MIMI-232967 format. One line per 3 residues: number of its first residue (from 0); their letters; for each residue z, y, x of C-alpha. Coordinates in Angstrom, 3 decimals. Last residue first. Layout:
BEGIN
NUM = a = Z/Y/X ~ ...
END
This chain:
BEGIN
275 = nwr = 121.353/144.685/90.135 ~ 119.828/147.743/91.781 ~ 118.249/145.737/94.571
272 = rpd = 114.732/145.554/93.069 ~ 115.330/149.209/92.315 ~ 114.625/150.085/95.988
269 = dki = 117.058/152.932/96.537 ~ 115.355/156.167/97.560 ~ 115.707/158.130/94.341
266 = tdl = 114.682/161.681/95.283 ~ 111.175/161.167/93.886 ~ 112.725/160.635/90.430
263 = fkv = 113.976/164.220/90.630 ~ 110.535/165.441/91.680 ~ 108.972/163.719/88.677
260 = dee = 111.585/165.297/86.421 ~ 110.994/168.752/87.937 ~ 107.257/168.427/87.332
257 = kmk = 107.817/167.710/83.670 ~ 106.259/164.453/82.541 ~ 103.137/164.331/80.402
254 = fdl = 102.597/161.997/77.476 ~ 99.827/159.617/76.468 ~ 101.191/156.553/78.257
251 = gtn = 101.586/154.031/75.475 ~ 99.436/151.325/77.111 ~ 102.500/149.525/78.487
248 = eii = 103.873/149.050/74.981 ~ 100.759/147.116/73.917 ~ 101.104/144.642/76.816
245 = rse = 104.813/144.597/76.050 ~ 104.275/143.537/72.430 ~ 101.611/141.031/73.479
242 = hts = 103.885/139.217/75.915 ~ 102.355/137.828/79.146 ~ 103.037/141.012/81.053
239 = kpl = 101.584/143.015/83.914 ~ 101.584/146.665/84.963 ~ 98.986/147.738/87.545
236 = pat = 99.499/151.449/88.205 ~ 96.688/153.647/89.591 ~ 98.231/156.394/91.729
233 = gke = 98.172/160.172/91.372 ~ 101.954/160.663/91.417 ~ 101.892/161.566/87.714
230 = icy = 100.132/158.230/87.167 ~ 102.920/156.348/88.941 ~ 105.533/158.229/86.902
227 = ric = 103.653/157.253/83.724 ~ 104.179/153.583/84.576 ~ 107.919/154.043/85.070
224 = lqa = 108.262/156.182/81.941 ~ 106.362/153.651/79.820 ~ 108.588/150.850/81.093
221 = ptv = 111.749/152.846/80.355 ~ 110.530/153.296/76.764 ~ 109.381/156.621/75.356
218 = kyt = 111.079/159.418/73.388 ~ 110.655/161.798/76.346 ~ 114.385/162.514/76.519
215 = kam = 115.083/158.814/75.919 ~ 112.968/157.866/78.956 ~ 115.168/160.106/81.104
212 = nii = 118.272/158.224/79.974 ~ 116.789/154.761/80.638 ~ 115.377/155.821/84.026
209 = idn = 118.701/157.209/85.218 ~ 120.590/154.232/83.759 ~ 118.495/151.618/85.592
206 = sla = 117.844/148.539/83.460 ~ 114.059/148.910/83.347 ~ 113.776/149.418/87.100
203 = ygi = 114.551/145.755/87.733 ~ 111.456/144.513/85.917 ~ 109.312/143.489/88.890
200 = alp = 109.839/147.031/90.263 ~ 108.312/148.346/87.015 ~ 105.247/149.695/88.841
197 = sya = 104.844/146.261/90.512 ~ 101.469/147.226/92.007 ~ 100.560/150.876/92.465
194 = evl = 96.954/151.502/93.486 ~ 96.574/154.255/96.055 ~ 93.194/155.973/96.286
191 = igk = 91.949/156.593/99.829 ~ 90.627/160.138/100.343 ~ 91.855/160.275/103.945
188 = adc = 94.598/162.864/103.400 ~ 95.690/161.162/100.172 ~ 95.938/157.825/101.984
185 = ynk = 98.194/159.268/104.682 ~ 100.394/161.000/102.098 ~ 100.745/157.749/100.121
182 = tee = 101.595/155.764/103.280 ~ 104.315/158.210/104.313 ~ 105.684/158.573/100.772
179 = qnn = 106.043/154.872/100.077 ~ 107.113/155.533/96.468 ~ 109.889/152.950/96.553
176 = gif = 112.743/154.235/94.377 ~ 110.474/154.735/91.371 ~ 107.476/152.507/91.956
173 = fai = 104.783/151.646/94.484 ~ 104.083/148.227/96.002 ~ 100.713/148.823/97.632
170 = qnv = 96.996/148.689/96.828 ~ 94.968/150.751/99.299 ~ 91.615/151.833/97.851
167 = hpi = 88.234/153.228/98.941 ~ 88.604/151.950/102.489 ~ 86.839/154.336/104.900
164 = iec = 83.460/152.839/105.747 ~ 82.138/152.533/109.305 ~ 84.747/150.296/110.910
161 = hkl = 86.599/150.324/114.252 ~ 88.834/153.404/114.228 ~ 89.177/153.640/110.452
158 = ind = 90.235/150.000/110.227 ~ 92.871/150.306/112.976 ~ 94.151/153.563/111.510
155 = ldk = 94.650/151.744/108.209 ~ 96.986/149.210/109.789 ~ 98.974/152.022/111.441
152 = psf = 99.098/153.962/108.149 ~ 100.531/150.835/106.497 ~ 98.354/148.317/104.634
149 = nsv = 99.813/146.341/101.704 ~ 96.359/146.001/100.155 ~ 92.910/146.878/101.452
146 = gis = 89.649/148.335/100.287 ~ 86.137/147.850/99.037 ~ 83.989/149.333/96.281
143 = rvk = 80.975/148.311/94.188 ~ 80.798/144.707/95.393 ~ 77.700/142.538/95.798
140 = gdl = 75.465/145.538/96.443 ~ 74.349/144.422/99.920 ~ 76.011/147.519/101.420
137 = ylk = 79.309/146.523/99.804 ~ 79.083/142.883/100.875 ~ 78.216/144.041/104.396
134 = ema = 81.175/146.439/104.429 ~ 83.355/143.572/103.246 ~ 82.260/141.553/106.280
131 = kfa = 83.210/144.510/108.467 ~ 86.584/144.512/106.699 ~ 87.235/140.889/107.607
128 = evn = 86.286/141.405/111.251 ~ 88.426/144.559/111.487 ~ 91.354/142.736/109.889
125 = gad = 90.932/139.913/112.403 ~ 91.126/142.274/115.364 ~ 94.251/143.983/114.018
122 = cdk = 96.021/140.742/113.120 ~ 99.312/141.449/114.888 ~ 101.891/139.400/112.964
119 = gie = 104.266/141.495/110.861 ~ 104.581/138.990/108.032 ~ 103.711/135.479/109.211
116 = nwp = 104.003/133.392/106.026 ~ 102.231/136.106/104.019 ~ 99.369/136.102/106.504
113 = wpa = 98.917/139.570/108.034 ~ 97.315/142.890/107.030 ~ 97.557/141.893/103.358
110 = hil = 95.254/141.152/100.431 ~ 92.052/142.447/102.041 ~ 90.539/143.995/98.919
107 = yld = 87.416/143.621/96.788 ~ 86.629/146.102/94.017 ~ 83.998/146.174/91.256
104 = lyd = 82.945/142.591/91.854 ~ 79.466/141.081/91.494 ~ 77.493/138.278/89.871
101 = mdl = 80.397/136.789/87.940 ~ 81.686/133.302/87.137 ~ 85.202/134.327/88.188
98 = ekl = 85.594/131.140/90.240 ~ 82.026/131.448/91.569 ~ 82.524/135.094/92.516
95 = tke = 85.765/134.144/94.290 ~ 84.016/131.352/96.197 ~ 81.292/133.783/97.276
92 = fad = 83.966/136.178/98.516 ~ 85.700/133.420/100.461 ~ 82.447/132.554/102.253
89 = lte = 81.844/136.174/103.268 ~ 85.437/136.476/104.472 ~ 85.210/133.180/106.373
86 = qys = 82.092/134.526/108.097 ~ 83.754/137.689/109.366 ~ 87.185/136.365/110.346
83 = kih = 90.753/137.110/109.293 ~ 91.506/134.857/106.330 ~ 95.296/134.360/106.187
80 = sql = 95.858/137.038/103.540 ~ 93.499/135.603/100.950 ~ 90.707/138.043/100.104
77 = kst = 91.425/139.973/96.939 ~ 90.017/140.449/93.457 ~ 89.335/143.488/91.316
74 = vfv = 87.361/143.708/88.066 ~ 86.489/146.946/86.251 ~ 85.362/146.031/82.732
71 = hdr = 82.610/147.985/80.934 ~ 79.893/146.622/83.240 ~ 80.647/143.102/82.056
68 = pig = 79.956/144.030/78.424 ~ 82.978/143.313/76.201 ~ 82.462/140.094/74.257
65 = sdk = 85.994/139.016/75.115 ~ 84.795/135.517/76.039 ~ 83.396/136.689/79.382
62 = iar = 86.525/138.637/80.283 ~ 88.771/135.729/79.308 ~ 86.625/133.275/81.292
59 = gvs = 86.739/135.435/84.393 ~ 90.506/135.791/84.299 ~ 90.930/132.060/83.677
56 = aen = 88.732/131.202/86.671 ~ 90.472/133.779/88.898 ~ 93.907/132.238/88.299
53 = rya = 94.809/130.878/91.724 ~ 96.940/133.955/92.467 ~ 95.917/133.721/96.139
50 = aat = 92.273/134.321/95.229 ~ 93.336/137.600/93.692 ~ 93.447/139.292/90.273
47 = dih = 93.346/142.805/88.834 ~ 91.774/143.655/85.478 ~ 90.656/147.182/84.566
44 = ryg = 89.332/147.858/81.070 ~ 92.636/147.689/79.208 ~ 92.354/148.710/75.568
41 = hkl = 94.450/146.404/73.436 ~ 91.933/143.579/73.080 ~ 91.304/143.625/76.842
38 = als = 95.008/143.162/77.536 ~ 95.229/140.457/74.878 ~ 92.372/138.478/76.450
35 = vsn = 93.927/138.929/79.900 ~ 97.240/137.541/78.652 ~ 95.628/134.677/76.714
32 = yca = 93.525/133.480/79.648 ~ 96.440/133.791/82.058 ~ 98.860/131.789/79.933
29 = egd = 96.219/129.268/78.794 ~ 95.032/128.259/82.239 ~ 95.951/129.681/85.608
26 = piq = 99.564/130.763/85.920 ~ 100.538/134.455/85.669 ~ 102.400/135.184/88.921
23 = wtg = 100.176/138.189/89.737 ~ 97.858/139.036/86.830 ~ 97.946/142.837/86.836
20 = fgv = 96.297/144.915/84.111 ~ 94.947/148.185/85.432 ~ 95.663/151.793/84.536
17 = kpm = 93.647/154.710/85.886 ~ 90.306/153.063/85.119 ~ 88.008/153.137/88.181
14 = kvg = 84.874/155.282/88.370 ~ 82.700/154.785/91.462 ~ 81.733/158.054/93.175
11 = nkl = 82.094/156.795/96.764 ~ 85.495/158.483/97.259 ~ 86.789/156.850/94.079
8 = vyv = 86.711/158.656/90.737 ~ 89.859/158.038/88.727 ~ 89.509/157.060/85.103
5 = dqi = 90.945/157.590/81.613 ~ 90.770/154.834/78.987 ~ 94.443/153.791/79.221
2 = tkm = 95.318/157.503/79.327 ~ 93.794/158.015/75.884 ~ 90.984/160.567/75.777
END
């Protein structure tokens, strides 16, 4: 089986494709519609969006027009980061379903533990309220799995202490030089799957000499090495592109990395977004 078609099994038994197609910063309209259409054409069956991206309508339309049965595509969206109450969460979910023109979601996430314009703010009580609303959506069958994004172990502890369901997923920035070891280890211990957004470090990792030289030894591209590293670490990477050639390139992941090479890349602690 090709890696792009392979799956992880979440704690609740739901199967999620190992590689997702990210849509962050892809504008609503033609750009998003075309990108998602191309991703589906070239084998992706896991599409990640968010209310904050303002492109849910284009994502939904591309999936519908693809002709691929809805239950063959794993669709994720996210609750906007400033929404921290029970009823607002339920209302936001219904709005997301309407934008996507779908009857259910495969995964719904709290986008961040705090509003993006107030990073670090204590929203523990609000996160519990939002997650309890997600538990209702899950138990009502409107979403197949629920989780969080950008949550630290402390943020996760708060959810585990006050809610009934352990989040199925924590989506975090995860890439060579920023593998968030503490959070990853915490999630592994609790059975929470880590999704890796920005697996290419928003492109900066592709010009790093270590990554370029190692990619040559595997006869792959730097992008393919970066995405494969995330898989070797047991995470679900979410590469994104608006260019068909790169969308295809990012599916070329059918190789294994040597354990010593993965461990060597683990030793890089510089965030590649600062490597320029």
